[in-house]
Chimera marker file (.cmm) of the C-alpha trace (Angstrom):
<marker_set name="trace">
<marker id="1" x="0.033" y="0.026" z="-0.026" r="1" g="1" b="0" radius="0.5"/>
<marker id="2" x="1.498" y="3.407" z="-0.916" r="1" g="1" b="0" radius="0.5"/>
<marker id="3" x="0.614" y="6.493" z="0.709" r="1" g="1" b="0" radius="0.5"/>
<marker id="4" x="0.994" y="9.969" z="-0.586" r="1" g="1" b="0" radius="0.5"/>
<marker id="5" x="1.660" y="12.764" z="1.969" r="1" g="1" b="0" radius="0.5"/>
<marker id="6" x="1.302" y="16.390" z="0.871" r="1" g="1" b="0" radius="0.5"/>
<marker id="7" x="2.052" y="18.924" z="3.663" r="1" g="1" b="0" radius="0.5"/>
<marker id="8" x="1.855" y="22.630" z="3.561" r="1" g="1" b="0" radius="0.5"/>
<marker id="9" x="4.700" y="24.507" z="5.212" r="1" g="1" b="0" radius="0.5"/>
<marker id="10" x="4.012" y="28.010" z="6.434" r="1" g="1" b="0" radius="0.5"/>
<marker id="11" x="6.484" y="30.639" z="7.382" r="1" g="1" b="0" radius="0.5"/>
<marker id="12" x="5.994" y="32.601" z="10.618" r="1" g="1" b="0" radius="0.5"/>
<marker id="13" x="4.056" y="35.411" z="9.114" r="1" g="1" b="0" radius="0.5"/>
<marker id="14" x="1.656" y="33.010" z="7.274" r="1" g="1" b="0" radius="0.5"/>
<marker id="15" x="1.238" y="31.045" z="10.544" r="1" g="1" b="0" radius="0.5"/>
<marker id="16" x="0.292" y="34.273" z="12.389" r="1" g="1" b="0" radius="0.5"/>
<marker id="17" x="-2.187" y="35.107" z="9.745" r="1" g="1" b="0" radius="0.5"/>
<marker id="18" x="-3.827" y="31.621" z="9.894" r="1" g="1" b="0" radius="0.5"/>
<marker id="19" x="-4.052" y="31.722" z="13.717" r="1" g="1" b="0" radius="0.5"/>
<marker id="20" x="-5.640" y="35.119" z="13.593" r="1" g="1" b="0" radius="0.5"/>
<marker id="21" x="-8.131" y="34.028" z="10.990" r="1" g="1" b="0" radius="0.5"/>
<marker id="22" x="-8.913" y="30.819" z="12.798" r="1" g="1" b="0" radius="0.5"/>
<marker id="23" x="-9.753" y="32.841" z="15.945" r="1" g="1" b="0" radius="0.5"/>
<marker id="24" x="-12.517" y="34.428" z="14.281" r="1" g="1" b="0" radius="0.5"/>
<marker id="25" x="-13.630" y="31.699" z="11.581" r="1" g="1" b="0" radius="0.5"/>
<marker id="26" x="-13.554" y="28.489" z="13.747" r="1" g="1" b="0" radius="0.5"/>
<marker id="27" x="-16.435" y="29.726" z="16.162" r="1" g="1" b="0" radius="0.5"/>
<marker id="28" x="-18.623" y="30.402" z="13.181" r="1" g="1" b="0" radius="0.5"/>
<marker id="29" x="-17.840" y="27.102" z="11.470" r="1" g="1" b="0" radius="0.5"/>
<marker id="30" x="-18.424" y="25.335" z="14.733" r="1" g="1" b="0" radius="0.5"/>
<marker id="31" x="-22.205" y="26.288" z="14.574" r="1" g="1" b="0" radius="0.5"/>
<marker id="32" x="-22.551" y="24.134" z="11.386" r="1" g="1" b="0" radius="0.5"/>
<marker id="33" x="-19.879" y="21.548" z="11.679" r="1" g="1" b="0" radius="0.5"/>
<marker id="34" x="-20.823" y="18.045" z="12.591" r="1" g="1" b="0" radius="0.5"/>
<marker id="35" x="-24.531" y="18.532" z="11.673" r="1" g="1" b="0" radius="0.5"/>
<marker id="36" x="-26.385" y="15.800" z="9.658" r="1" g="1" b="0" radius="0.5"/>
<marker id="37" x="-26.463" y="17.892" z="6.670" r="1" g="1" b="0" radius="0.5"/>
<marker id="38" x="-22.715" y="18.883" z="6.851" r="1" g="1" b="0" radius="0.5"/>
<marker id="39" x="-20.719" y="15.922" z="5.446" r="1" g="1" b="0" radius="0.5"/>
<marker id="40" x="-17.536" y="17.757" z="5.002" r="1" g="1" b="0" radius="0.5"/>
<marker id="41" x="-16.697" y="19.241" z="8.360" r="1" g="1" b="0" radius="0.5"/>
<marker id="42" x="-16.841" y="17.543" z="11.575" r="1" g="1" b="0" radius="0.5"/>
<marker id="43" x="-15.694" y="18.490" z="15.090" r="1" g="1" b="0" radius="0.5"/>
<marker id="44" x="-12.838" y="17.087" z="16.858" r="1" g="1" b="0" radius="0.5"/>
<marker id="45" x="-12.789" y="17.457" z="20.671" r="1" g="1" b="0" radius="0.5"/>
<marker id="46" x="-9.439" y="17.034" z="22.379" r="1" g="1" b="0" radius="0.5"/>
<marker id="47" x="-7.906" y="17.970" z="25.563" r="1" g="1" b="0" radius="0.5"/>
<marker id="48" x="-4.694" y="20.317" z="25.504" r="1" g="1" b="0" radius="0.5"/>
<marker id="49" x="-1.478" y="18.378" z="26.259" r="1" g="1" b="0" radius="0.5"/>
<marker id="50" x="-0.151" y="21.124" z="28.564" r="1" g="1" b="0" radius="0.5"/>
<marker id="51" x="-3.155" y="23.253" z="29.653" r="1" g="1" b="0" radius="0.5"/>
<marker id="52" x="-5.566" y="20.330" z="30.126" r="1" g="1" b="0" radius="0.5"/>
<marker id="53" x="-8.243" y="22.540" z="28.563" r="1" g="1" b="0" radius="0.5"/>
<marker id="54" x="-11.092" y="20.940" z="26.385" r="1" g="1" b="0" radius="0.5"/>
<marker id="55" x="-10.892" y="22.203" z="22.727" r="1" g="1" b="0" radius="0.5"/>
<marker id="56" x="-13.375" y="21.765" z="19.887" r="1" g="1" b="0" radius="0.5"/>
<marker id="57" x="-11.739" y="22.046" z="16.550" r="1" g="1" b="0" radius="0.5"/>
<marker id="58" x="-13.839" y="22.289" z="13.303" r="1" g="1" b="0" radius="0.5"/>
<marker id="59" x="-11.913" y="20.043" z="10.709" r="1" g="1" b="0" radius="0.5"/>
<marker id="60" x="-12.407" y="18.423" z="7.407" r="1" g="1" b="0" radius="0.5"/>
<marker id="61" x="-12.893" y="14.587" z="7.685" r="1" g="1" b="0" radius="0.5"/>
<marker id="62" x="-14.445" y="11.715" z="6.039" r="1" g="1" b="0" radius="0.5"/>
<marker id="63" x="-15.376" y="8.155" z="7.410" r="1" g="1" b="0" radius="0.5"/>
<marker id="64" x="-13.210" y="5.300" z="6.309" r="1" g="1" b="0" radius="0.5"/>
<marker id="65" x="-13.955" y="1.777" z="7.391" r="1" g="1" b="0" radius="0.5"/>
<marker id="66" x="-14.443" y="1.842" z="11.072" r="1" g="1" b="0" radius="0.5"/>
<marker id="67" x="-12.642" y="5.236" z="11.649" r="1" g="1" b="0" radius="0.5"/>
<marker id="68" x="-12.130" y="8.408" z="9.908" r="1" g="1" b="0" radius="0.5"/>
<marker id="69" x="-9.639" y="10.120" z="7.634" r="1" g="1" b="0" radius="0.5"/>
<marker id="70" x="-8.504" y="13.625" z="8.778" r="1" g="1" b="0" radius="0.5"/>
<marker id="71" x="-5.908" y="15.409" z="6.753" r="1" g="1" b="0" radius="0.5"/>
<marker id="72" x="-3.010" y="17.061" z="8.535" r="1" g="1" b="0" radius="0.5"/>
<marker id="73" x="-2.966" y="20.193" z="6.321" r="1" g="1" b="0" radius="0.5"/>
<marker id="74" x="-0.412" y="22.051" z="8.564" r="1" g="1" b="0" radius="0.5"/>
<marker id="75" x="1.990" y="19.159" z="9.166" r="1" g="1" b="0" radius="0.5"/>
<marker id="76" x="2.508" y="17.539" z="12.424" r="1" g="1" b="0" radius="0.5"/>
<marker id="77" x="2.785" y="20.881" z="14.050" r="1" g="1" b="0" radius="0.5"/>
<marker id="78" x="-1.041" y="21.336" z="14.207" r="1" g="1" b="0" radius="0.5"/>
<marker id="79" x="-2.083" y="21.746" z="17.863" r="1" g="1" b="0" radius="0.5"/>
<marker id="80" x="-5.001" y="19.353" z="17.424" r="1" g="1" b="0" radius="0.5"/>
<marker id="81" x="-2.769" y="16.584" z="16.096" r="1" g="1" b="0" radius="0.5"/>
<marker id="82" x="-0.173" y="16.941" z="18.836" r="1" g="1" b="0" radius="0.5"/>
<marker id="83" x="-2.911" y="17.022" z="21.556" r="1" g="1" b="0" radius="0.5"/>
<marker id="84" x="-4.718" y="13.878" z="20.231" r="1" g="1" b="0" radius="0.5"/>
<marker id="85" x="-1.424" y="12.173" z="19.652" r="1" g="1" b="0" radius="0.5"/>
<marker id="86" x="-0.243" y="12.925" z="23.249" r="1" g="1" b="0" radius="0.5"/>
<marker id="87" x="-3.661" y="11.861" z="24.794" r="1" g="1" b="0" radius="0.5"/>
<marker id="88" x="-4.072" y="8.880" z="22.706" r="1" g="1" b="0" radius="0.5"/>
<marker id="89" x="-7.797" y="9.732" z="22.218" r="1" g="1" b="0" radius="0.5"/>
<marker id="90" x="-10.437" y="12.174" z="21.348" r="1" g="1" b="0" radius="0.5"/>
<marker id="91" x="-13.986" y="12.636" z="20.384" r="1" g="1" b="0" radius="0.5"/>
<marker id="92" x="-15.517" y="13.081" z="16.865" r="1" g="1" b="0" radius="0.5"/>
<marker id="93" x="-18.903" y="14.662" z="15.982" r="1" g="1" b="0" radius="0.5"/>
<marker id="94" x="-19.698" y="13.800" z="12.428" r="1" g="1" b="0" radius="0.5"/>
<marker id="95" x="-23.073" y="13.886" z="10.752" r="1" g="1" b="0" radius="0.5"/>
<marker id="96" x="-24.744" y="14.476" z="14.118" r="1" g="1" b="0" radius="0.5"/>
<marker id="97" x="-23.250" y="11.397" z="15.664" r="1" g="1" b="0" radius="0.5"/>
<marker id="98" x="-20.479" y="11.112" z="18.334" r="1" g="1" b="0" radius="0.5"/>
<marker id="99" x="-17.502" y="8.880" z="18.092" r="1" g="1" b="0" radius="0.5"/>
<marker id="100" x="-14.766" y="8.175" z="20.572" r="1" g="1" b="0" radius="0.5"/>
<marker id="101" x="-11.331" y="7.985" z="18.902" r="1" g="1" b="0" radius="0.5"/>
<marker id="102" x="-8.910" y="5.782" z="20.491" r="1" g="1" b="0" radius="0.5"/>
<marker id="103" x="-5.181" y="5.270" z="19.657" r="1" g="1" b="0" radius="0.5"/>
<marker id="104" x="-5.314" y="7.335" z="16.484" r="1" g="1" b="0" radius="0.5"/>
<marker id="105" x="-2.968" y="6.124" z="13.573" r="1" g="1" b="0" radius="0.5"/>
<marker id="106" x="-0.862" y="8.337" z="11.328" r="1" g="1" b="0" radius="0.5"/>
<link id1="1" id2="2" r="1" g="1" b="0" radius="0.2"/>
<link id1="2" id2="3" r="1" g="1" b="0" radius="0.2"/>
<link id1="3" id2="4" r="1" g="1" b="0" radius="0.2"/>
<link id1="4" id2="5" r="1" g="1" b="0" radius="0.2"/>
<link id1="5" id2="6" r="1" g="1" b="0" radius="0.2"/>
<link id1="6" id2="7" r="1" g="1" b="0" radius="0.2"/>
<link id1="7" id2="8" r="1" g="1" b="0" radius="0.2"/>
<link id1="8" id2="9" r="1" g="1" b="0" radius="0.2"/>
<link id1="9" id2="10" r="1" g="1" b="0" radius="0.2"/>
<link id1="10" id2="11" r="1" g="1" b="0" radius="0.2"/>
<link id1="11" id2="12" r="1" g="1" b="0" radius="0.2"/>
<link id1="12" id2="13" r="1" g="1" b="0" radius="0.2"/>
<link id1="13" id2="14" r="1" g="1" b="0" radius="0.2"/>
<link id1="14" id2="15" r="1" g="1" b="0" radius="0.2"/>
<link id1="15" id2="16" r="1" g="1" b="0" radius="0.2"/>
<link id1="16" id2="17" r="1" g="1" b="0" radius="0.2"/>
<link id1="17" id2="18" r="1" g="1" b="0" radius="0.2"/>
<link id1="18" id2="19" r="1" g="1" b="0" radius="0.2"/>
<link id1="19" id2="20" r="1" g="1" b="0" radius="0.2"/>
<link id1="20" id2="21" r="1" g="1" b="0" radius="0.2"/>
<link id1="21" id2="22" r="1" g="1" b="0" radius="0.2"/>
<link id1="22" id2="23" r="1" g="1" b="0" radius="0.2"/>
<link id1="23" id2="24" r="1" g="1" b="0" radius="0.2"/>
<link id1="24" id2="25" r="1" g="1" b="0" radius="0.2"/>
<link id1="25" id2="26" r="1" g="1" b="0" radius="0.2"/>
<link id1="26" id2="27" r="1" g="1" b="0" radius="0.2"/>
<link id1="27" id2="28" r="1" g="1" b="0" radius="0.2"/>
<link id1="28" id2="29" r="1" g="1" b="0" radius="0.2"/>
<link id1="29" id2="30" r="1" g="1" b="0" radius="0.2"/>
<link id1="30" id2="31" r="1" g="1" b="0" radius="0.2"/>
<link id1="31" id2="32" r="1" g="1" b="0" radius="0.2"/>
<link id1="32" id2="33" r="1" g="1" b="0" radius="0.2"/>
<link id1="33" id2="34" r="1" g="1" b="0" radius="0.2"/>
<link id1="34" id2="35" r="1" g="1" b="0" radius="0.2"/>
<link id1="35" id2="36" r="1" g="1" b="0" radius="0.2"/>
<link id1="36" id2="37" r="1" g="1" b="0" radius="0.2"/>
<link id1="37" id2="38" r="1" g="1" b="0" radius="0.2"/>
<link id1="38" id2="39" r="1" g="1" b="0" radius="0.2"/>
<link id1="39" id2="40" r="1" g="1" b="0" radius="0.2"/>
<link id1="40" id2="41" r="1" g="1" b="0" radius="0.2"/>
<link id1="41" id2="42" r="1" g="1" b="0" radius="0.2"/>
<link id1="42" id2="43" r="1" g="1" b="0" radius="0.2"/>
<link id1="43" id2="44" r="1" g="1" b="0" radius="0.2"/>
<link id1="44" id2="45" r="1" g="1" b="0" radius="0.2"/>
<link id1="45" id2="46" r="1" g="1" b="0" radius="0.2"/>
<link id1="46" id2="47" r="1" g="1" b="0" radius="0.2"/>
<link id1="47" id2="48" r="1" g="1" b="0" radius="0.2"/>
<link id1="48" id2="49" r="1" g="1" b="0" radius="0.2"/>
<link id1="49" id2="50" r="1" g="1" b="0" radius="0.2"/>
<link id1="50" id2="51" r="1" g="1" b="0" radius="0.2"/>
<link id1="51" id2="52" r="1" g="1" b="0" radius="0.2"/>
<link id1="52" id2="53" r="1" g="1" b="0" radius="0.2"/>
<link id1="53" id2="54" r="1" g="1" b="0" radius="0.2"/>
<link id1="54" id2="55" r="1" g="1" b="0" radius="0.2"/>
<link id1="55" id2="56" r="1" g="1" b="0" radius="0.2"/>
<link id1="56" id2="57" r="1" g="1" b="0" radius="0.2"/>
<link id1="57" id2="58" r="1" g="1" b="0" radius="0.2"/>
<link id1="58" id2="59" r="1" g="1" b="0" radius="0.2"/>
<link id1="59" id2="60" r="1" g="1" b="0" radius="0.2"/>
<link id1="60" id2="61" r="1" g="1" b="0" radius="0.2"/>
<link id1="61" id2="62" r="1" g="1" b="0" radius="0.2"/>
<link id1="62" id2="63" r="1" g="1" b="0" radius="0.2"/>
<link id1="63" id2="64" r="1" g="1" b="0" radius="0.2"/>
<link id1="64" id2="65" r="1" g="1" b="0" radius="0.2"/>
<link id1="65" id2="66" r="1" g="1" b="0" radius="0.2"/>
<link id1="66" id2="67" r="1" g="1" b="0" radius="0.2"/>
<link id1="67" id2="68" r="1" g="1" b="0" radius="0.2"/>
<link id1="68" id2="69" r="1" g="1" b="0" radius="0.2"/>
<link id1="69" id2="70" r="1" g="1" b="0" radius="0.2"/>
<link id1="70" id2="71" r="1" g="1" b="0" radius="0.2"/>
<link id1="71" id2="72" r="1" g="1" b="0" radius="0.2"/>
<link id1="72" id2="73" r="1" g="1" b="0" radius="0.2"/>
<link id1="73" id2="74" r="1" g="1" b="0" radius="0.2"/>
<link id1="74" id2="75" r="1" g="1" b="0" radius="0.2"/>
<link id1="75" id2="76" r="1" g="1" b="0" radius="0.2"/>
<link id1="76" id2="77" r="1" g="1" b="0" radius="0.2"/>
<link id1="77" id2="78" r="1" g="1" b="0" radius="0.2"/>
<link id1="78" id2="79" r="1" g="1" b="0" radius="0.2"/>
<link id1="79" id2="80" r="1" g="1" b="0" radius="0.2"/>
<link id1="80" id2="81" r="1" g="1" b="0" radius="0.2"/>
<link id1="81" id2="82" r="1" g="1" b="0" radius="0.2"/>
<link id1="82" id2="83" r="1" g="1" b="0" radius="0.2"/>
<link id1="83" id2="84" r="1" g="1" b="0" radius="0.2"/>
<link id1="84" id2="85" r="1" g="1" b="0" radius="0.2"/>
<link id1="85" id2="86" r="1" g="1" b="0" radius="0.2"/>
<link id1="86" id2="87" r="1" g="1" b="0" radius="0.2"/>
<link id1="87" id2="88" r="1" g="1" b="0" radius="0.2"/>
<link id1="88" id2="89" r="1" g="1" b="0" radius="0.2"/>
<link id1="89" id2="90" r="1" g="1" b="0" radius="0.2"/>
<link id1="90" id2="91" r="1" g="1" b="0" radius="0.2"/>
<link id1="91" id2="92" r="1" g="1" b="0" radius="0.2"/>
<link id1="92" id2="93" r="1" g="1" b="0" radius="0.2"/>
<link id1="93" id2="94" r="1" g="1" b="0" radius="0.2"/>
<link id1="94" id2="95" r="1" g="1" b="0" radius="0.2"/>
<link id1="95" id2="96" r="1" g="1" b="0" radius="0.2"/>
<link id1="96" id2="97" r="1" g="1" b="0" radius="0.2"/>
<link id1="97" id2="98" r="1" g="1" b="0" radius="0.2"/>
<link id1="98" id2="99" r="1" g="1" b="0" radius="0.2"/>
<link id1="99" id2="100" r="1" g="1" b="0" radius="0.2"/>
<link id1="100" id2="101" r="1" g="1" b="0" radius="0.2"/>
<link id1="101" id2="102" r="1" g="1" b="0" radius="0.2"/>
<link id1="102" id2="103" r="1" g="1" b="0" radius="0.2"/>
<link id1="103" id2="104" r="1" g="1" b="0" radius="0.2"/>
<link id1="104" id2="105" r="1" g="1" b="0" radius="0.2"/>
<link id1="105" id2="106" r="1" g="1" b="0" radius="0.2"/>
</marker_set>
């Protein structure tokens, strides 16, 4: 089985712009993400690896077999990825249903 990995690497200025935009866009996307009529965007809930705070991240995903495929658009440095990897678990809301994610695979 072959796997193609395409990653977007951003410079410091672009990362600041993305974080700034996400601060305003993510709360709006969370209003529609994970709904039965929104098959493209789900909600990934995870606990911060340092803060212990609970986070809800709207993210593109799709089901595959008995799990989900979530692209790591911004490489391994994405906070949600680091948090889920450190905790070994998370929760997904997709098409109005809730799923527990255990031992995510890369």
